[in-house]
N, C-alpha and C positions, 0 to 999 in steps of 0.2 A: 636551660635547666630541664625543660620538659623533654626535649629530645634525648638528653643524657639519661633521664629516668627510664625512657622507653628502651634505649639501648641496653642499659643495665638490666632491666627486667628480662628482655629477650635472652641476654647472655646467661642470666641466672636460671631461667627456665630451661634453656638448652643444656647447660652444664648439669643442672639437677637431673634432667631427663637422661642424659648420657650416663651419669654416675649410677643412677638407680638401675638403668637398663643393663649396665655392665654387671651389676650385682644380681640381675634377673629378679628384682623384687617389684613385680608389676603392681601389686596392691599399694606398696609404699610410694611408688612413683605417682600413681593416681592421687593418693592422699595428699602428697606434697603439692602437686600441681593444683589440686582442687582448692587447697587453702589459699594459694596465691590467686587463683582465678576468682574465687568468691570475694576476696577483698577488693578486687578491681572492677567487677561487673557493675557496681553501683557508683563507681568513681565519676566525679564531675568532668574529669579530663577524658575527652572522647578518644584520644590516642591511646590512653591506658586501657580504656574499655576495648578498643580494637585489638590490642595485644591479647587481652584475656579471651575475647571471642574467638580469635584465631586458635588459641589453645583448645577451646571447646571443639572446634571443627576438626582439628588435626591430631591433637596429642592425647586428650583424655579418652581412654578406651573402655569399651564394654558397657553392658546393660546397667551394671551397678553405678557407674559414673552418670549414665543417662538419668537414672532414678534420682540421684543426688541433685543433679542440675534441675530436674523438673520440680523437686521439692523446694528449690531455691527461688523459683519463678515468682511466687506470690510475695516474697519478702523484698523484692526489688521495686524501684520506681517503674511506672508504666513504660517509659521509653526504654529502660534497661530490660524489662520483661520482653518487650517486642523484639529487641535485638537478640536476646538469648534464645527466644523461640526460633527466630530466623536461623541462628547458628545450629540449633538442634535439627532443623530441617536439612541444612547442608550436611550435617553429620551423617544422615542416612540411617540412623538406628530406628527400625520400625517399632521397637518396643515403646517409643514415645507417642505412638499414634493415639492410644486410648486416652492419655492425659490431655492431648491436644483437642480431641473431640469434646472432652468435658469442658475445656476452656471455651470452645466455639459455642456450645449450648448453654453456657452460663451467661444469662442476660445482665448480670451485675459487673461483668468484666469491661475494662476499658476497650473502646472500639479498636484502637491501634493494636492492642494485644490480641484481640480476637482475629483481626485481619491477618496478623502475623501467623497465628495458628492455622487459619484457613489456607494460607499460602504454603505453609510447611506440609500440610496434608498431601499436597501434590507430589511431594518427594517421598512421603512415608506411607501413603495410603494405597488403596486398590479400588477395583470396581465397586466394592462394598460401600465406598464413601461417595459414589456418584450421585445418589439421590439427594444427599445433604448438600453437595456442592451445586448441583443444578438448582435446588431450591433457593440457594443464596443468590443466584443470578437474578432473582426477583426482589432481592432485598431493597428496602428504601434507603439503606445506608451505602453510599457510593463506595466507601473503602472496602466493605465486605463483598460487594458485587465485583469490584475490580480484582480483589484477592481470589475470589472463586474462579474468575476467568483464567487468571494465571495458573491456578492450581489444576484446572481441568486441562490446560495445555500440557502439563507435566505428568498427570496421573498415570500410574502404571497399571498393569494387569492385563491378562490375555484377552479378557472380554470387555475391556473398557471402551474401546472404540465402537464395538457393536452395540453395547448398552447405551452409549451416548447418542448414537444414531437413532436408536429406538426411542430414546427420551425426546429427541428433537421432533419426532413425528407427532407427539401428543402435547407438547408444551405450548404455552401461549406465544403469540407472535414475536414479542420482543425477545423472549428467551430462545425461541427457535432460531432467530437471526444470529444471536450470539453463539449458539451451538454450531450453526453452519460455519461461522467464521473460525471457530476453534477446530472443527473437523477438517477444514481446508488447511489450516496452519499445520495440522498433524498429518496432512496428506492422506487422509483416510479414504481409500477406495471403497471400503465397506459401506460408506455412507452414500455413494453415488445413486443407488436406487431410490433412497429417500430424497435426495436432491431433485431427482427427476420428478418425483411425485409432488414435491413442494413447488416446483416450477410451473405447475398447472393448477395450483391451489387457488383459494378464494382471496387470500391476502396479498395485496400488491407488493408490499415491502418484503414479505417472505419470498414471493416469486422472484423479486429482483436479487435478493441475497443468494437464492438457490442457483439462478442462472449465472451469476457472477462466479459462484463456486465451481460450477461445471466448466465455465470458461477457463478456470485456473487449473483444474485437475482432470477435466473430462478428456475423452479420447473420441476419435471418429465413430466408434461404436455407439456413443451416446447421442449422435446427431439426430436420429429420428425423434427421440424424446425431447431434445432441445428445440427442434423445429416446432413441436407442439407447444413448447414454452414461449416461443416467439409469437405464435398465433394467439396464445392466451393473453399476452402482454397488451396493455392499453397503448394506443397510439401516442406518440410523443416520446418523452425521455425513457419510459420503461421499455418501449419497443426498441428504441435505439440501443439501449444498454444490452438487451437480450440478443439483438443482432450482432453486436460486438463480441459477446461471449462466444457465439458460434464462429465468428471470425478468428478469435484467439485459438480455438481448437483446431481449425483448419490450417492456421499458420504453422502449427507444429508438424504438419506433414512436410517432409523435407523438399520434395520436388514441387516447384511452384505450379506447374501445369497439372499436378495431381490433386491440388488442394480442394478444388470444387467437386471432384468426382463423388466422394461419399455424401456430400451435401445434395448434389443433384439427385442421387439415388433416393435420399430421404424425401426430397421434395416431390418426386414422382409418386409417392404413396398417398399424397393428400389430394383434395379435390382441385379441379381447374381454377376455381375462384381463389382458393388458398395459395395455389401455385403463383398466381399473379401477385398476391399479397407478399409473397416471399422473394420477389425479384429484388427488392431492396437489400435483403440479406445476401443474396447471391452477388450483388454488386460490391458489397464490402469484402468478399472473399477474393474476387478477381479470377484471372485465368482465362485461357482461350475458350474453354467450354462454357463458362459463365457468359463471356462476351457474346458468343453465338446466340445463346438464348435471349439475352437482353437486346441485341441488335434486331432480332426477329420481332420484338415488341415495338422497338423504336420505329421500325419501318411499317408497322401495322396501320391500316386505314382506320382501325378502331381508336378513337381519341383517348379512351381510358387506358388501353394497352400502351399507346404511344407515351402518354403521360407517365405511367409507371415505369416504362423502359428508360425514359430520360432521367427520372428520379433515381433509378437504380444505378445508372452509369455515373451519376454524380457522387456516388459512394465509393468509387474505385480507389483501391488502396495505394496505388503508385502512379508515378508520372508517365508510365508507358502509354496511358490513355490520352495524353495531352493533345496530340494531333487530332484525335477523334473529337475531343471536346471543342477544339477550335473550329472544326468543320460544323459541328452541331450548333455552336453559337451563331455562326453566320447564316445557317439555314432555318433555325427555329423561329416560328412566327409568334409564338405566345411569349409576351414579355416576362411572365413569371418563371417560365422554364428557362428562358434565356439568361435570366439573372442567376438561377440556380447553377446553370452550366458554367457561367463565369466564376462564381464562387468556388466551384469545384476545381476549375483551372488554377485559380489563385492558391487554393489549398495544396494541390499536388506539385505545382511548379518548383517550390524550393526543397521538396523532400530529398534527403540524401540518397544517392544511388551511384551508379557508375558514371554519371555525367560530371563534367567539370563544374566548379563553382561559376565560371563564366557562362556556361550553357544554361545553368539553372537561373542565373540572374537575367539572361536574355529572354527566357521564357516568361519570367515574372514581369519584365518590362513590356513584353508583348501583351500580357494580360492588362497591365496598366493602361495601355493605349485603347483597349476595348471598353474601359470603364466609362460610364456615363453619369455616375453619381459619386458624390464625395464619400459616401459610406463604403462604396466599392474601392475607391482609391485608398481610403484609410485602411481597409483590409489588406491591400497589397503592402502598405508600409508596415503593418503589424506582422506580416509573414516574412518580410525581407530579412530580419536578423537571423532567420534559419540558414541563410547563406552567409557563412562566416568568411568574408573576404573584405579587403580594403576597398575593392571596387563597389561593394554594396554600400559601404560608408559614404563614398563619393556620390553614389546615386541618391541615397536618402537625403544628403545635404541639399540637393537641388530643390527640395520641397519646403525648406525653412521659410521662404518668403511668401508662402501661400497660407493665409490665416486659417483656412478650414482644414489644412493638412499638417500644419506645423507642430501641433501638440503630439500627434502620433509619430511624426518624424523625430522629434526630440526623444521620445521613448525608444524609438528604434536605435538611435545613436547610443544611448546608454546601455541598451541591451547588447549591442555589438561590443561595446567597451567592457562589458562584464567578463568577456573571455580574454584572460591575460595573454594567452598564446597568440591572439590576434592583435591585441592592443600594444604589447611591448615592442614587437618588430616594426610597428608603424606609429611609434610614440608621438612624433611631431604632429602627424595628421590628426590623431585622436585628441591630442591636447588642444589643438585649434578648434576641433569640432565640439569638444566638451566646454570650451570657453564660450562658444556661441550658445550652447544649451544653457549655461549658467546665466548668460546675459538676457535670454529671452523667456525661459520657462518660468511659469508661476506655480508649478507643482513641487511641493516640498520634497517628496520622495525622489523625483527625477533629479532635482537640484542636488540632493544629498548624494545620490549615486554618482552624478557627474563629478562632484567635488572629490569624492573618495577615489574614483578611478583615475582622475587626473593626478592625484597624489600617490598613485600606485598602491592604494589600499584595497582591502576586500569589502564586500557588502553582502550581508546575510539576508536572503529573502524572508526567512522566518521572522526576523525582527519586525517586519511590517504588520504581521497578523498577531504577534504575541502581545 
């Protein structure tokens, strides 16, 4: 019955619209549509409301209709008010802007209604609304803060991006971070100078957001400023993230051997001490010129330079460095550095490139033979599923009978089984392997995955954290 009502209403509205249009009676058309829409906007049936709202978006024309709809807003239930305001935003009639601003500034309004008005301003407003929206990013009401963010992503106006970038420079840290994210989403190159300034500022979280932004939209021209950002970053996670931002910029240089060139030029501008500190960054970018600099430090008689050179080569972005890592593992006398080199080999061995899966697996097996601790062996098993082959499955299965490695081996099997295009052509082998996991694993998630894959079902990683 409900579907029949919806169909009938759509037909009636369409025929009514056609008949009146044919008679070129625009005012009468809107009046008839308005009567129908008004009666349905507060309807308890959501499908009927949806039909009415679609008419608001696409059929009711002109500023007069907009004024009528705005006058209708306070007469509706809050849910219907919010829905109508959303439709008015989609409608694109900027004459609604003033009324929406009044709703936003009216503290007596329902939060959902105000949030809808805030979001609609993004479609109807201009740079003049920027201060209000930026102010709402500090709101203690999550709905208003979220709506302001959405609105700022959409807000039009020739000077909007420039004004938003200027606001970013003086806002409090939490708002600065949000504005940086919005400006990146809008691919605002106008904001890059302010990103560079923020990357060497006093607030670590803002620095991190700025460097991440530069990594996303920066170009090699910004590398000198980004190098300053790396040097400003605190050692640990902040420094690692800053180095990766530079890596992302360099990776956008098409020729692999050219990627380190602008970075090396930027590094030459800083002090010798800082140049040593930036070896780690150079290692992440890779390339022949980077390797030459790093090798000169590895071979240095100065223990600090040797240490930094080894640490830098451990950041190498691809498996092309594997043979050099193997050689260094055998020659390194310091256990700490030897362990780092082995971890780097385990990391790069399975990386996809022009090697065959068999060659990648062979290198990972070589790394396993060099392991002296179970933590290292478990790291090999954790990396193994990156090589999607039935040979990898067979290799992982050989560790099921080793108590200190079995748990990671179980996880590796289900991770391999996650890929249907690998699992289905080798259904019998995977079924047998998953049966072993079901019989031995005590992990509920691993068992659930094994059960679902064995039955040809999917498994959503998001459900684990939700």
